[in-house]
C-alpha positions as CSV (number, residue, x, y, z in Angstrom):
1,M,-2.5,34.2,-7.0
2,K,-5.7,32.8,-5.5
3,V,-7.2,29.8,-7.3
4,E,-10.9,29.5,-7.2
5,T,-12.9,26.3,-7.1
6,S,-14.1,25.4,-10.4
7,I,-16.9,22.9,-11.4
8,H,-17.6,22.0,-15.0
9,P,-21.3,22.4,-15.8
10,S,-21.6,18.9,-16.9
11,S,-20.6,17.4,-13.3
12,V,-23.0,16.6,-10.4
13,V,-21.8,17.7,-7.1
14,E,-24.7,16.3,-4.6
15,E,-25.9,18.6,-2.0
16,G,-24.0,18.0,1.3
17,A,-20.6,17.4,-0.4
18,R,-17.7,19.5,1.1
19,L,-15.2,21.1,-1.2
20,G,-12.0,22.7,-0.2
21,K,-10.3,25.8,-1.7
22,G,-9.1,25.7,-5.2
23,V,-10.9,22.5,-6.1
24,R,-11.2,21.8,-9.9
25,I,-13.9,19.3,-11.1
26,G,-13.5,18.5,-14.8
27,P,-16.4,17.2,-17.0
28,F,-18.9,14.4,-16.2
29,C,-17.7,13.8,-12.7
30,H,-20.1,12.6,-9.9
31,I,-19.4,13.7,-6.4
32,S,-21.6,12.1,-3.6
33,A,-23.4,14.1,-0.6
34,D,-21.2,12.4,2.0
35,S,-17.7,13.2,0.4
36,I,-15.0,15.6,1.6
37,I,-12.8,16.9,-1.3
38,G,-9.6,18.6,0.2
39,D,-7.9,22.0,-1.0
40,R,-6.5,21.9,-4.5
41,V,-7.9,18.5,-5.4
42,E,-8.4,17.9,-9.1
43,L,-10.7,15.6,-10.7
44,V,-9.8,15.7,-14.2
45,S,-13.0,14.2,-15.9
46,H,-15.4,11.3,-15.5
47,V,-14.5,10.6,-11.8
48,S,-16.8,8.9,-9.5
49,V,-16.5,9.6,-5.8
50,M,-19.0,7.6,-3.9
51,G,-20.1,6.9,-0.4
52,A,-18.4,8.5,2.6
53,T,-15.0,9.3,0.9
54,T,-12.5,11.8,1.8
55,I,-9.7,13.0,-0.6
56,G,-6.6,14.7,0.9
57,A,-5.2,18.1,-0.5
58,G,-3.4,18.3,-3.5
59,T,-4.4,14.8,-4.8
60,K,-5.2,14.5,-8.6
61,V,-7.5,12.0,-10.0
62,Y,-7.5,10.9,-13.5
63,P,-10.5,9.6,-15.8
64,M,-12.6,6.7,-15.0
65,A,-11.5,6.3,-11.4
66,T,-14.0,5.2,-9.1
67,L,-13.3,5.8,-5.3
68,G,-15.6,4.9,-2.3
69,A,-17.6,2.3,-4.0
70,P,-19.5,-0.5,-1.8
71,P,-17.1,-3.4,-0.8
72,Q,-17.1,-6.6,-2.7
73,N,-17.9,-8.4,0.4
74,T,-21.0,-10.4,1.1
75,K,-20.6,-9.8,5.0
76,H,-21.2,-6.0,4.3
77,K,-24.7,-5.2,5.2
78,G,-24.9,-1.6,3.9
79,G,-23.8,0.4,7.0
80,R,-21.9,3.7,6.8
81,T,-18.2,2.8,6.2
82,T,-15.4,5.2,5.0
83,L,-12.5,5.7,2.5
84,V,-9.8,8.2,3.5
85,I,-7.4,9.2,0.9
86,G,-4.1,11.2,1.9
87,A,-2.7,14.4,0.7
88,N,-0.9,14.7,-2.6
89,C,-1.7,11.4,-4.2
90,T,-1.8,10.6,-8.0
91,I,-4.7,8.3,-8.7
92,R,-4.5,7.3,-12.4
93,E,-7.1,6.2,-15.1
94,G,-9.6,3.5,-13.9
95,V,-8.3,3.1,-10.5
96,T,-10.7,1.7,-7.9
97,M,-10.6,1.9,-4.1
98,H,-13.5,0.7,-1.9
99,V,-15.0,1.8,1.5
100,G,-14.4,-0.6,4.5
101,T,-17.0,-3.2,5.6
102,D,-19.3,-2.7,8.5
103,S,-18.4,-6.3,9.8
104,S,-14.7,-5.2,10.3
105,R,-12.8,-2.1,10.7
106,G,-15.1,0.0,8.7
107,E,-12.5,2.1,7.0
108,T,-10.1,1.7,4.1
109,T,-7.0,4.2,4.5
110,V,-4.5,5.4,1.9
111,G,-1.6,7.3,3.1
112,D,0.0,10.7,1.7
113,N,1.9,10.7,-1.6
114,G,0.8,7.5,-3.1
115,N,1.1,6.9,-6.8
116,F,-1.6,4.6,-8.1
117,L,-1.2,3.7,-11.9
118,A,-3.9,2.8,-14.2
119,Y,-6.6,0.1,-13.1
120,A,-4.8,-0.4,-9.6
121,H,-7.3,-1.8,-6.9
122,I,-7.5,-1.2,-3.2
123,A,-10.2,-3.2,-1.7
124,H,-12.4,-3.0,1.5
125,D,-10.7,-2.4,5.1
126,C,-7.1,-2.0,3.6
127,V,-4.4,0.2,5.2
128,V,-1.9,1.6,2.6
129,G,1.1,3.7,4.2
130,K,2.8,6.8,2.8
131,N,4.8,7.0,-0.4
132,A,3.1,3.8,-1.9
133,T,3.6,3.1,-5.7
134,F,1.1,0.6,-7.3
135,A,2.0,-0.1,-11.0
136,N,-0.7,-0.8,-13.6
137,G,-3.2,-3.3,-12.5
138,A,-1.8,-4.1,-9.0
139,T,-4.4,-5.4,-6.7
140,L,-4.9,-5.7,-3.0
141,G,-7.6,-8.1,-1.6
142,G,-9.5,-7.1,1.5
143,H,-8.0,-6.3,4.8
144,C,-4.3,-5.9,3.5
145,E,-1.8,-3.9,5.5
146,I,0.9,-2.1,3.3
147,G,3.7,-0.2,4.9
148,D,5.3,3.1,3.9
149,N,7.5,3.4,0.8
150,V,6.2,-0.1,-0.8
151,Y,6.5,-0.6,-4.6
152,I,4.0,-3.2,-6.0
153,G,4.8,-4.1,-9.5
154,G,2.3,-4.1,-12.4
155,L,-0.5,-6.9,-12.5
156,T,0.5,-8.0,-9.1
157,A,-2.1,-9.6,-6.9
158,V,-1.8,-9.4,-3.1
159,H,-4.1,-12.0,-1.0
160,Q,-6.5,-10.8,1.4
161,F,-5.2,-10.1,5.2
162,V,-1.6,-10.2,3.8
163,R,0.9,-7.6,5.5
164,V,3.7,-6.2,3.3
165,G,6.3,-4.2,5.4
166,D,8.0,-1.0,4.9
167,N,10.3,-0.5,1.9
168,A,9.4,-3.8,0.5
169,F,9.6,-4.3,-3.3
170,I,7.0,-6.7,-4.9
171,G,7.9,-7.5,-8.7
172,G,5.5,-7.4,-11.4
173,C,3.1,-10.4,-12.2
174,S,3.5,-11.9,-8.8
175,A,0.9,-13.7,-6.6
176,V,1.5,-12.6,-2.9
177,V,-0.3,-15.1,-0.5
178,G,1.9,-14.6,2.4
179,D,3.3,-11.6,4.6
180,V,6.3,-10.0,3.1
181,I,8.9,-8.8,5.6
182,P,10.2,-5.0,5.6
183,Y,13.0,-4.2,3.0
184,A,12.7,-7.6,1.1
185,I,12.1,-8.0,-2.6
186,A,9.4,-10.6,-3.5
187,V,8.9,-12.0,-6.8
188,G,6.9,-15.0,-8.4
189,N,3.9,-17.0,-8.5
190,R,3.6,-17.8,-5.6
191,A,5.9,-15.1,-4.5
192,K,9.3,-15.9,-2.8
193,L,11.7,-13.5,-1.2
194,R,14.8,-12.6,-3.6
195,G,16.8,-11.2,-0.7
196,L,16.7,-7.3,0.5
197,N,15.9,-4.3,-1.5
198,V,19.5,-3.0,-1.0
199,I,19.5,-0.4,-4.0
200,G,16.0,0.9,-2.4
201,L,17.6,1.2,1.0
202,K,20.7,3.1,-0.1
203,R,18.2,5.5,-2.3
204,S,16.5,6.1,1.0
205,G,19.7,7.3,2.8
206,L,20.1,4.3,5.2
207,P,23.4,4.2,6.5
208,R,25.8,1.6,5.3
209,A,26.1,0.3,8.7
210,E,22.5,-0.3,9.1
211,I,22.3,-2.1,5.8
212,Y,25.0,-4.5,6.9
213,L,23.4,-5.4,10.1
214,L,19.9,-5.9,8.3
215,R,21.7,-8.2,5.7
216,K,23.1,-10.2,8.8
217,A,19.7,-10.3,10.4
218,Y,18.1,-11.6,7.4
219,R,20.6,-14.5,6.8
220,T,20.2,-15.3,10.5
221,I,16.3,-15.4,10.3
222,F,16.1,-17.7,7.1
223,D,19.1,-20.1,8.4
224,H,17.9,-23.5,7.3
225,S,19.7,-25.2,10.0
226,R,17.2,-24.0,12.6
227,T,13.5,-23.3,12.8
228,V,12.3,-19.6,11.9
229,G,11.2,-19.4,15.6
230,E,14.7,-20.3,16.9
231,N,16.2,-17.8,14.5
232,V,14.0,-14.9,15.4
233,E,15.0,-15.3,19.0
234,L,18.7,-15.6,18.2
235,A,18.3,-12.4,16.2
236,K,16.6,-10.5,18.7
237,A,19.5,-11.0,21.0
238,E,22.2,-10.1,18.3
239,F,20.7,-7.3,16.7
240,S,18.7,-5.5,19.5
241,S,20.9,-2.3,18.9
242,S,19.9,-2.0,15.4
243,P,16.4,-0.3,15.0
244,T,16.3,-1.3,11.3
245,A,16.8,-5.0,11.9
246,M,14.5,-4.7,14.8
247,K,11.7,-3.7,12.5
248,M,12.1,-6.9,10.4
249,I,12.3,-9.0,13.5
250,D,9.3,-7.6,15.2
251,F,7.3,-7.9,12.0
252,I,7.8,-11.7,11.9
253,S,7.4,-11.8,15.6
254,G,3.9,-10.0,15.5
255,R,2.2,-12.1,12.7
256,G,-0.8,-13.7,14.0
257,K,-2.1,-17.1,13.5
258,R,-3.8,-16.3,10.1
259,H,-0.5,-15.0,8.8
260,Y,2.0,-16.9,6.8
261,A,5.4,-15.2,6.0
262,V,6.6,-15.3,2.5
263,P,9.8,-17.7,2.5
264,P,13.0,-17.1,0.6
265,L,13.5,-18.9,-2.9
266,K,15.1,-22.1,-2.2
267,G,18.6,-21.9,-2.9
268,G,18.5,-18.0,-3.7
269,G,17.7,-16.6,-0.3
270,D,20.8,-14.5,-0.2
271,D,20.1,-12.6,-3.5
272,D,20.0,-9.0,-2.8
273,S,20.3,-7.2,-6.1
274,G,24.0,-8.6,-6.6
275,D,25.4,-5.8,-4.5
276,D,28.6,-6.8,-2.8
277,E,29.7,-3.3,-1.7
278,V,28.0,-3.2,1.5
């Protein structure tokens, strides 16, 4: 059955906005002239789509969300910048996502299949990967890079320019001021690593042998008897055959001068969900 595009009479769709097939716009929404709304997108009600914002097909946006507002950055001089949201995302009440800045990459990017719960915030120039989950009130500062399959707990704040690797889990009410390696659990203010997200890795279908090597690589990298730099070189040599371990090792090796890696909790660096089966 073909679903026609429907626009509630109380909503405003500015001339120039591009709407896909089967779009549903509920009451009291405002859609900017520079926006692109993909097929089957639903704006439930009271949604503001501002600026040059693209919303991917099948995404559902709940009341009071504001997408594409100008960046909260004094370096931005008002040039045209963009927000691109992927397909099949769920954007709950009061979520805010801003466009990029004209002094930086100029675009904020959100991957497919994201689940952004009430009052989550994605700041200017961030890159968020696929299958992200942001619990209520999770907040990114500007220029953050969030990998695929990342979970960020409620009321957690991630500092600007921080990177979070694929499959990482950030506990609720945490303050993350440094990079979080792929596959890790980080919790606290300031956040520290609590080991690997073994439960999440099992759920993702990663083979037991790869999880075993990943745990060994983690312990090698954070061995306190040597510097992290020495440990990384040892890990590169020992775990070069494991693509999963190498993703973690390359993430640490590739951090720039501005990036600080979140360290393990002192005395608790090997705590990985209490799982002794792997």
